N, C-alpha and C positions, 0 to 999 in steps of 0.2 A: 260380312260378305255372305251371300246366299248362293244356293246352287245355280250355276250358270254365270255367276259374276266373274269378271276379271278386271285388271287394272284399266284396260281400254274402255270397257262399258261403263265403269264407275267414273272415269275421267270425263267421258262424254255426258253422263247424267248430271254431273256437278259442274260441267263447263270449266274443267281445269286441265292442266297439262299432265299427261300420264307420268312424265318423268318426276313430277313433284311427289307422286305417290311412292315412287321408288326411293326418293330421297328421304321421306318421312318414315317408311315402313320396311325398307329393305327390298330385295328381289322378290318378284311375284311368286316364285316357287316356294319360298319359306312360308308365306301365308296360306297357300293352298293346301299345305300338309297338315294344317290345324283343323280340328273337328268343327269349330265354330269361330273362325278368325274375325277379328275386329281390326279395322285399319283407320288411320287418321287421314282426313281429307281437308286440304286447305281451302277455306271458303273465300270467295272474292268479296270481302266486306266493303271494298271501295266502290262497288256498284250499288247505287241507292235502290232500296225497296226490292232487292233480289233475295229470294229464299230458295234453299235446295229442294229437290223433289221429295215427295212423300214416299217412303219405302214401306210396303205392306208386308207383314210377316205372317201370312195366313198358313203357309205350310212350307215344306222343304223345297218345293219346286217353284215357289213364288219368285217372280222377277220384278225388278224395279219398274215403277210406272213410267210411262213415256216421258221423256225429258221435255221441258218447256222450250219455247222458242229460244234460240241462242241469244244470250244477253248482248248488249252493246259491246263493241270491241273495247278492250282495255289493255293495260300493260301486260306483258307476258309474265306468267307466274313462274318464279324460279327460286333461287336461294333465298331471296328476301322474304318470300312467303313462309319458308320454313322457320326463319327467325321470328316472324310475327306470330305464328302458331304457338311456338314454344313460349313466347312472352305471354300470350293470351292464356295458355294453360297454367302458367305459374300464377298469374293474377287470379284466375278462377279457383285454383286449388287453395290459394291463400284466403280467399273469401269464404270458401266452404269450410276450411279449417277453423277460421275465426268463429263462424256460426256454430260449428260443432262444439267448440270450447265453451261458448256462451250458453249453449243448451245444457251441457254437462254441469256447469256452475249453477244454473237455475234449478236443475233436477236435484243437485246436492243440497241446495238451500231448502227446497220444498221437502226433501226427505228428512232433514234435520228438524224442521218445524213439525212435521208429522210425528217424529219420534218423541219430541218434547211434549207434544199434545197427548200422546198415548201415556207417557210417564205421569203426566199431571193428572190424567183421568184415573190412573191406577192408584195414585196416592189419595186422591179425593174419595175414591171408592173404599179404600182401606180404612180411611178415617171417618167414613160416614158423611163425607162432605156432599154438598148439593151443588151440581153445576160446576164442579172444580173450584169452589170458593171456600176458604177457611174463614169462619166467622168468629168474632170475639164479642161476647156480650158486654153491655155497658158496665155490669158489676165487676168486670175484670180490671178496672182501674184505668182504662184507656178511652172511656167515653164511646164505646161501641166501635172501635176501629176495626177495619177489615183489611185483609190483604189477600191477593190471589196466589194460586199455585205458580202462575207465571212469574211472580216476584222472586220466587226461590228456585225456579226451574234450573237456573245455571248451576245450582249446588247439588242437584239430584244425582249427578254422576260422581261427585266427589264424596258425598256423605251417604251413609246408610239411612234410609227412611224406615223407622221402626213403626210397628203397629201398636195401638193402645193395648191390645190383648197380650202382646209379647211383654210389654212393660209390667202390666198387671200381674201376669204369671211369674215373671222373673223376680219381682219384689214382694211376692206374697200379698198382693193387694196393697202395696205401700204400707205394710204394717211396721210397728215399732222395732221388731226384731231385725229388720233390714235397714233401719234408719242409721245413717252415718253421722250427720250433723245438719241442723236447720231443716231444709227441705230436700236434702240429698239422700238418696237411698241406694243401697247396694243391690245390684241385679245380676242374676245368673241367666244368661240367654244363650242357647245353642252351645253350651260348654264353655262360654267365655264369661268373664266378670266385668261389669261396667258400673259406673257411678251415674245415677239418673237424677237430674235436677229438675224438680217440678216448679213451674213458674205460672203466675196468674196474669201475665201480661204478654204483649206481643214481643217476641224475641227477635224480630227482624233485624234490628240494629246490632244486637249482639252476634247474630249469625253472620252479618255482613263483615264485622271486624274479625271474627274467628276464622273465616275462610281465607283471609289474607295473611295470617300469621302461622308460622311453623318453626318451632324451636324446641330443643330438648329440655329447656327450662320453663316451658309453658305447658300446661295440661292440655292434652290433645282432645279435640272434639271428634267423636266417632260417628255421631249421627243425631237425628232429632225426630220428634213426633209431635203432631199438632192435632188436638181433639177439637173439632169444630162444634161439638155439642156442648161442651163445658167451657170452652175458651182457654183450656189449659195448654201450655206448651211445655214439652219435655226436651231437655238437652241431654244427650247421652255422651259421657266422657269416658276416657280411659280410667280404669280404677287404679288409684295410687295407694299402695299397700299400707303405709304407716301413718296415714292421716295428717292432720294439720299441725303446724309448728307450735301453736299456742298450747295444745294438749300436752306436748312433750315438755314445754317450759313450765307449765303450771303444776304438773304432776311431779312431786318430789322424787319418787322412785325413778321415773323416766329421766328427769333432769340430771340425776347423778350419773346415769349411763350415757348422757349426751356430753361428751368431753369437749374441750375447747377447739380441738382440730375439727371435729364434726361441725361445731357451730360456725367456725370460720369458713368451712366449705359451703355451708348453707348460705352464709352472707355472700360469698362469691357467686354461687348459682343464681341467687336472686338478683345480684347486680348484672349478671350476663343476660338474664331474661329481660330486665328493664332496659338494658342497653339496646337489645334487639328491637323492642317495640318503639323505642325513642329515636333510634338512629337508622334502622333498616326497614322501616315501613313508610309508605307515602300515600296519603297524608299521614303524619306522625300519629301514633296511638298514645293516648294518655289513659292509664288504667283507672285512676281516680279512687281506688279502694284498696291500696296496698296496706296489708296488715297481717299479723302473724297467723290469723285464722284462714287467710287466703293463700298461705304458703304451705303446699303439701309436700310430704317426704316419701320417696319411693323405697323400694326394698334395700337400696344401697345408701339410704339417708341423704340422697341428693334432692335438692329443692326444685319445685315446679310452681309457677304462679297460676292461680286459679281464679275463677269468677270475674268475667269481663262484663258483668251486667250493667255497670255504671260507666264503662269505658267510652271514650269519645275520640273521634279522629279530628285532626286539625290542631292548630297551635295559637296561643294568645287569644283564645275565645273568652267571652264574658257571658256569664249566666246569672240569673236571679234566683234560680232553683238550686239551693245548696243541699247537697246530699253527701253522705260519708259517715265515718265512724269517729266518735269523739275520741280525742287523744292522738289521732293521726292526721287531722285536717290542717292544712297549711294556713297560716294567718292571712295571707293575701286572698286566698280562696274564700275564707270565712268572711272577710271584711268586704271584698269587692267582687267576688264571684269570678276571679281571674283563673282560667283553666290553662295551665301550661304543663310541660313535662316536669318542671321544677316542683310542682305539688307532689308528684310521685317521689321525687328525690327527698322531700321533707318526710314523707311517710316512711320511706326506706330508712332514714336516720332513726326514726322511732323504733323500727324493728331491730336495728343494730343495738339500741339500748336494751331492748328486751332480751336479746341474745347474751349480752354482757351481764345484766342484772338478774335475769330470771323473773322479772316482775311484769305485771300487766301495764298496758299503756295508760290506764286510768286506775287509780287506787280504789279498791272496793270500800275502804274504811272512810276516807275523807274526800274522795273524788279528785285528789291531786293528780295532775298530769305528770307522767314519767319524765317527759323532756324538760318540764319546768323544774323538777327536782334535780335532774342532772345539771341543769344550768346553774342552780344554786350551789350544789355540792361538788361538782367536778370541773365544769367548764371555766369557772372563775379561779384565778390564782396563777402562780408561776408555773410555766410549762415544765420545768425540771422536777416539780413536785407532783406531776400528773400521775405517775405510776403509783405513788403512795395513795393518792386520792382514789384511784381506780380500784386498788386492792381492798380498800375499805368499803367500796360501793358495790363490788361485783357480786354475782350469785354465790351464795355459800357453797353450792354444789361444785362450783369451779374452784373456790378457795381450798377445798379439800384435795384437789388434784395438783399436779405439778404442771404448770403451763408458763411459757415465757411471758413475763410481765410486759415486755416491750411490745409483743404482738397484741396483747389486749389493749394497751395504751394507744397503739396505732389505730385500732378499730374505733376506739372512743374518739380519737381526733377526727376520723372520717365522719362519725356521727355528728360531732359538733359542727363541722363544715356543712353537712347536709341540712342541719336545723337552723341555719342562719336566717334571720328574719327577712333579709333582703333576698328575694329569689334570684336576682342577677348574680349574687355572690356565692350561690350554692354551686358545687361542682357538677359536671355532667357525669352520667353513669360510666362513661369511658374512663374518666379520671378516677372514679371510685374503684372500678374493677382493677385498674393498674395498681393503685395504692394497696388494695387488699391482697393482691398477688405478692407484693413485697412483704406484707405482714406474714404471709404463709411461709416465707423463706426462714423465719425464725424456727421452723420445725425441721431444719435441715439435718439436725442430729438425732431426730426422733426416729424410732424404728417403725412405728405404725404409719402406713401410707394412707389409710382411710378407715372408715368404720362400716360394718355390715350389721344387719339385723337378722337374728335367727328366727325360727318359726314361732318361738314364744314371745317375740318382741324384744329380746335382749340385744344389746349392742356390743360388738366385739371388734377389736383391732384387726386390721387385715393388711 
C-alpha cells in the first residue's frame, strides 16, 4: 500500500469486494499503522484475460493508475475466494521451495567437483605432473599405462598425499641405512615414522583394495605418492616396530625369545586378519601372498598382514598368470590358476608349520618343501601318537621351553587341515580362529598374559 491508499480504493482498482480484503488482512487500521504495509488481494481468476492494474512506485506520493473498465459481472467474491487464495499460495510456495532445493543440490554438486579439481591440480603440481595426469613409462612393466588424478580423487580426502621431496628427505635419499627389507625404507617425516614401499608399477589396484579394508591385524596405509617423471609409485604405511616374522624365526637368538604363547598369539592375529578380508569385505579379498615375511610384528608382538601387491577381489576366479612364493603356493592355483580364499588358507597352514618348526617354507639345502616334510613325518600315523611326533619335529628353541604339548599338537592339526589338497575340504578362517582360541586355553595356568618387547628388542612376559 502507498500513501493515499485504503481498502476501498484498492478494492475498486482490482475490482474486488472490500470485505474480502478485511477477511484476508484484518481490519484496515492494523495495516495503516505499518511503515510499508503489504496486503493480499484476491484476483478474480475466473474472468478470462483479466489482469490487475499496473502500480507505479515512483515516490511516496504515487497513486495507483486509473482502473480499467469494470470487468464483466461475475460471482460475488467472498469466503470462497479466501480459500482459493490460500490454496494458490500453498502451491506456489511448494513450487518455489522445490526449485530452491534443486538449486542448492546443484550448487553443492558443482562445489564438490570444483574442490576435487583443485585438489587434483595441487597433487599434479606437487608431483611435477602435466595437465593433472600421472604418466607411467613403458619400462615400468605395464606397457606405458597411464591413469588420471580423477581415478584416485576419491581417496585424496582419506589418505595423505606425500611429495617426492618429503620421501627423499625422510629416507636419506632411499639409502641403505634406511632400508628395512626389499624395497621398503624407514622414513622420518614431520616427527613421525613411516614405512615407504617403492614400486615400479601402477599401484591403482592395490590402492583400491587398501581403501576398503581397515582392521587392527592389517598394516595401515597412511598415504601415497606418485612420481610422473620416473613412473615410481610410493605407498606409505604405518611403521611396524619389530619387523617381519621370518626374521624372528630364522634368527636363533630371537627365536629363543619368541616363546610358544607369543607364537600362538601371532597365529591367532594372522587368522583374524584373514578372516576379516575373507568374510567382511565385498567382493571378497584374496591376499594371494601370505608368508612369514609378509607378517609384521608390532611393539607388543602382535601380528599384522602386509603387502597387498598381489591381492585380488572376487572369488573362484581363474588366471593363467601364476604369481607367488615357492613353498606357499596352493596346488590348485599352481595347476589350474584357481584363485579362491582357500589358497590363502593353504599358505596360512605353511606359516603355522614355520611357527612350530622354526624352519623356512623351502629348505636352503635341498629345496624340500616344509609342508611336504610335515606330511611325511607328522601328518601320517596314528592320532594318539601325534604329540610325540610333534615333539620330535618342533623348533629346538621351543623344545628348550616348557609349553603344553597338547596346544602345539592342536596347532599342527589345524595346519594339516589347512594344507589339504582338496580346497573344498580346507577349513574357513572362522573355524581356524575358533580352534586356535581353544588351543590358547591350555595356557590357563600360565602366569604370563602376553609378551612385550623392550627397547633393545628383547621379549619379556607381561
